[in-house]
N, C-alpha and C positions, 0 to 999 in steps of 0.2 A: 503493500501500498504505500510505503513513505518512498519508497522507488518509483511508483508510480506518479506522486504527487511530485518528486523532482522531475521527472520528464515533462508532465504537463506545464512544468515551470521553465525549462529548458524550452521547451516548442513554442511555448506564449510570447517567450525573449524573444526569440528567434524571428517569428511572425513580427513582432511589436516593430526591430530594430528593421526587417527588410522592410515594413510598411511607412517607415520615418525616411528610407534613403530613396524610395520611392516618390514618395511624395513632396519631399526635397529637391529631389531631381527636376519630377513636372511641374512646381512653380516654377525653380529657379529656368526654367527651359522656356517661360511663356508670361515670365512677372511683368507687371508696369513698366515703360521705360522711362528713365530720367527727363524731367521737363527738357526739351530742344535736343533731345538725342531722336534721329532719322528727321530731320531737319530738311525743308522743301522754301527756299527761298524764294525772294518775288522775284518777278522776271524783272532786268535792269537792264539799259540799253546804254551802251557806249558807242564812241568813238574807234579805240584800238584795243586790243587783246595780243601780247606780245608771247609767241609760242619759242620754247625753249628749246634743245633736249642735248643730248651728253649721248655719247654713239663711239665706241670702240667698236674697231672692223678690220679685215684682216687685207692688204693690199700689198701683192708681191711678194708676201711669205713673211710681211713685217706687219704688224701691231700699232696701229693706229687710234690714237683717243682724239677725239674733238668733247670737249667738254666744257660748257657754261655757266649748267644752272648754278654751285655755288659761288662762283667768281659773283654773277647775279646777286643771289641772295646777298652775301658778304656787303655787297655797294647798298642795296637797299638799308641795311643795318646802319651802315655810315650818311646814309642820307637822311634818317626818321630825325623827328624835330620831337613831337612828344611821345609817344608809348613804342614799342615793341614786343608783339606777341609771337611765340616759336610753339609749334605742337611738332614735337617730331618723337617717331618712333626709337630707331638706334641712333644711338648716338655716342659714340664711345673708339676707343683706337685700338682696341683687340683683333688679334691677329695670329697666323701661325706663320710668320716669318717666308713664306715662300716667294714674293714678292714686296718690293721696295712700293707699300701703296703709299697713293696721296694722303698727307694728315688733314680730313677732313674735319673733322671732329674739333681738332687744338684747332684749325683756324676758323670754323665756326665761334667756337669758346674765345678766341685771341680778340676778334670782332668786337661780339657781345663783349666783355671783359674794359679795354680801349673806348668804345664806347659810352659807357657806364663811366670812364673817369674823366673824358672831354666832357660828358653834360652829365652831374650827378642827378639830377632835376628829373633825366626821363625814368619815366616808367619800362623795365624791360622784367617780363615774363615766361619763362621756360618753361614748359608741359611736354613731358614725356613720359614715357612706359618704364615699369619696373623690367624689364628686360636687363636693360643698364646696369643696374647691382647684381642681377639672377635670381630677380624676385625677393632682394633683401638679404642677400647670402655677404656682401663685403658693402666696401664703399667704389663710389664712380669720382677717378679723378676729374673730368669735368665737370662734373657737378657739383660738387665740391670745391670747385674755384671758382666758378658760378655763385656760388652762396655767398662766398667771403668778399667777392664782391661787390653784395649788396644786392643781388639779382635774385629776386621769386624764383623759387623752383617748385615743381608740383608733380609730384608720382600719382600716375592717375590713380585710382582705387576703381579698378574693373569686378572687382567683387558685386556692383550693382548689376553689373550691366546680367544679358541674359548668359547663360550655358551653353559654350559648341561644343561641350564634349559632356552628353547628360547621362553616359553609363558610369560615368568617374567622377563627376563632380556633385552629384548627392553623398555616392562614399566620401569624399575629398570635407564635403559639409560637415557632412555629420561627424565626422571621426580626427581628423587632421589640420584642420584649417584653425584652430585654438592655440595651437602651438607656437606657432609662427615662424619663420624662416631665418632668424638672425642665430650669430652665432657662428665659433669657428670649425670653416669648411672643410672637408677630408676628402671629396669626391671631385673628379674629373669636371671642370667646366663645360656644359655640351655646346657650349660658344665658338669657345678659341682654347688652341694649347696655352695660349701667355694669358690667357683667365684668371683671375682666382679664381680658387676653389669653392665649390656650395655645400651647402648644407645636404643632406635627403630631403628634409623639410621646402625645400628651395623646390628642388625635383620633382616633389610631388606637387609644392605650384602650379610649377610651369605644366606639368603635366595635362591641365585645365586648357590649355594653347588659346586663353585670350588674349585679347593684348589694344590698346591704344596705336591703331596702325597709322593714322594720320599724318603726313607732314604739310606742313601750312607754317608760312612769316607773312604777320601781318605787320604794317604800319601804319604811321597817321596821312603815309603820302600813297601807300601802295600796295597788293599782296601778291604773294604767289601759292600759287595750289601744284604740288609738283608727284611724281611716285620716287624720288630719291632720296634717301639716309642718309645724314652728315655721320656714317660711321666708314671707319678705313680701310676696312676686309671688302665693301660694297663701293669704292673708288674707283674701281675702272668698270662698273656696269650700267648700262644703256640705260636712260633714264626720259621721261619728260617732263615738260613743265608750264604753267600759264602765268601771266602777269596781268593781273588788269586792278583800274581803280577805281573810284566811284564809290556809290551806295551800297557797293553789295559789300564792302570793308565792312560794315557796321550786322550784313546778317553775320559774316566771319566771326565776328567778337560776341556773336550772339551763341552760337553753336560753342563757342572756345569757354564765356562763360559757364555753360553746363558743366561742362567738366571741371571748373573748379567749384560749381555749387555742389558737387560729389562726390571731391576730392580734397576739399578739408581748406580751399584756396581762396581767396581776397574777390576784392570787387575789380572788373578790366574796366575800359571806357565807352561802355552799350550806349550812352547817345552821343558816341559822337558821330559829327555834322561830315561827311568827306566834298572835297569838291567833286561838282556831277559831271561828269565827260559826257553827255547826251549824243547820241551817234544811233547807226541803223544795227548794231551787232549786237545781241541777245543773251544776257549770260546771267547764271542761275545758279545759285548755288546749293549741291543735295550733296546729304551726309545720309551712311549706311543704310537702310532700308528704301532712300527716297531714291536712291543710284538704280538699285535695280527696278523700283518703276518705271525711271525716264528711258533705261537700257530697251526694256521689252517692248516698250512704245515705242520709240524708234527703230527698231526691229520689224514690227509688227505691219507700221505705215510703210516700208519699204517696198515698192512698186516693180514690176516689170522694169528694166532698163535702169533703176537703179542698183548704187554698188554699193558694198556695205566693206568698210576695210576696220581690222584688226590690228593693232599692236599690244600682244600679253602675255606676262612672264605665266599666270596661273589662268587656264579655263576649266571649269569642273563646273560649275553649277548647272543644273539639270534643264531648271524653266529657257536660258539663255541658247544652250545646245538646242534644246526641240525647236525653238523659235529661228534661229539658225538654218534649223533641216526644214523650216517651213517653208522660210521665205525663200531658199534655193528652189522650195520645189514651187513656188509660183513664179518664178523664173528672175530673181533679183542674182545678182553675180555677187560675189564671194570671196575675197581674197584677204586670208591671216597670215601673218608673221606672228611665232610663240617662239619663247623658248623650249629648246627640245630639256628643260629639267634634266641636268647632268651635274649641275652641284648646289648647294647651298650651307652656309656659315663652314666652307673649306671642305666639307663631305659629299663623295660620291653621292648620286640619284640615281633611281633605275627607270624615272624618266615618266613619274606619275604627276599630275595626271596627266601632261599634255596627251603623250604618246598615245592612248588608247581613247582619248576624247577626237584626237586627230583622225583616227583609223576609223570611227564610228561617221565624222562628217564624212567623209570621204564617199564612206559606203555608200549613204543615207542619202550624198547634194545632188543625185541626177545628174554630176558633171559642173556645177554649178556652185560647186565650192573647190578653191583652189589654198592650198598651203605651204608655208617653205620657213624651212627654220630659220631662225638667226642663226649665223655663224660664230658662236659661242668658243673661246679659249679657255677657260677656268674662270670667266666672267659670268654673270648674269645677263637675260636680255629682260629686260626690268620696266617697259613700262605697263604700263593701263588703260586702254584706251581704243576707242570705239570709234569712225566714221562714216557717218550716213552721208551720201553722195548723193544728190539728187538733179534734178537740171539746172533748176536757176538757184536752188536754198538748199546748203546742208548743215549736219550736225554734229558736233565733236562732245563728247564725256569721257574727261580723262581726269586723274586725281590718281587717288591710294589704294584704291581699291582694285584687287584682282576681281576675277567674276568665279567666284567661287560663295558656298552655301557661310562660312565662317565669317565672309566681307559683304556679302548682300546681303543679309536675311538679319539686320540691326543687333550681332551679335560683338560683332568687332567695332571700334569707332573706325571710320572712312572718311574723307572729305575729296570730292569731287569737283568738277566745275561742266556744267553744259551752255556749248555757245553754239548759238543758230544765227544765221547769216548770210547773204547773197554770196554767190561763188566767186564772183569780181575783187570779196574783200582779201587783204593781203592775208588775214589771219587761216584762211581756208585755204588759200595757194599756199600756203607750207606748211600744211599740215598733206595737201596733197603732194606734194612735190618729198618731201618725209617719205610717205608709203613708196610713193614712185623711184628714189633713190635708191631704198632698199630691195625693193623687187624684180627692177630692171637689172643690177647687175653691171652698171654701166661703168663706174668708176674701180671699183673694188668688187670684194666676195664677202658682200653683205650677209648675202643669205645662201639657204642651201634648198635642193629639193625634198621634198616629202620625204621620199626612201630612203634619204641617208641615214634617217633615227625609225626604221617602219623596219623589224627584223618577225623572225618566227616567235621569238615572246611577246609580242604584242596582242595576243589574245591571252594570255596568263594575266598581261596589266590589267585586260579592258576587265579579265576577273577581281583580281584585285580589285582595281579602280571601285570596283559596283560594291562591292564587301564592304570596305573604306567608307564608299559615301553610307551604306546601307547601318552600318555601325555611328557613322561621325567619329572614329580613332582616325583622323588628318591631321598634319601639319598645315594643310595648304587648306 
């Protein structure tokens, strides 16, 4: 009898804990979002949008780098008068020493420190993700220097965001989150050989795979929305950026104030009134799930003789893939330039998700989908941009968001810019030239044909991709 009671108590306890984990997982997968997360800004009309891009490519067996994004970011920091707000995912100099990487993180840090010295009254806020301290395991040199220079640093509290890995995150929230991550680490850092060791508790938090993935710089003068990180080991990656002025600055400040509100920060100048720059180019700020809404709408509206171009690091979101296939079947011409997913944080990858996705698109696209791989040599093809070209007016959506569930379903924090303009506008001409340059390979070996990375293992990778998507155990 006593044995039976003990067994019933154990069973009841197991049922209770299981129910607690399941309920926790469900709630944190669908809980309400903080205010001004998943933001759709007003449509603003400006006379100019600058398109910037970094490109690393092969020409006559030599690696060429054309990089301008962080040169411009450092310049707008110098030109600011009243405030500077940065929201940057990766901000550190950790690398494995296999290359002489450009010191992007130190250069940005020095630009901010020098600006604060020359103008002590200026407000500078640096928002970032906990990945730079490996989730609280160690100090971040560059962030410490900013704090010592009276620059406000905010590490984003991603716990308030929805969980992207519910099978694990419910377990973590019930059992492990209470212990924190600080302490003397002894486990090899997953990000770099020369980064400090981490605690096991930091690894446990890392497995939630959620982040503030934004890449934004905004001042009282102008704003840049980009796919590029101030991260030394990312210094040779190819990326894109857009610079814009006018009323959209206010929208950006609203979305960044939201991060401060749930991360224990202060107040940004959200009543800022930028000089309006009226023109014919429509620009609109989109964050998180609103990016997906507009991407799907633009693909759905494309018709016969329209063209869809994409430059993308990760393409995995099923709704985007299915709409691309549907568009191809109604006669839309689709050209994709994808990263082969060979490298991430100095580690070799096996081509997920892009290679099985590429195979599916070619199989289902009835000849209207063409795909090329960017010719990477250890670096990443890291843009996140779609360009829908119509007869008279075209649309561009680009920024930090990969086309994956984690980036487009209100899980990560992301910021993109939507641009709509007549085809004679300079911004449309520049984006058109960007794609044509890489697609045609007239000056260098920018891109490779699809078969360069498709092999007999693609079918196996397709199965792995589907299982990962089902279980949501992915890093993309």
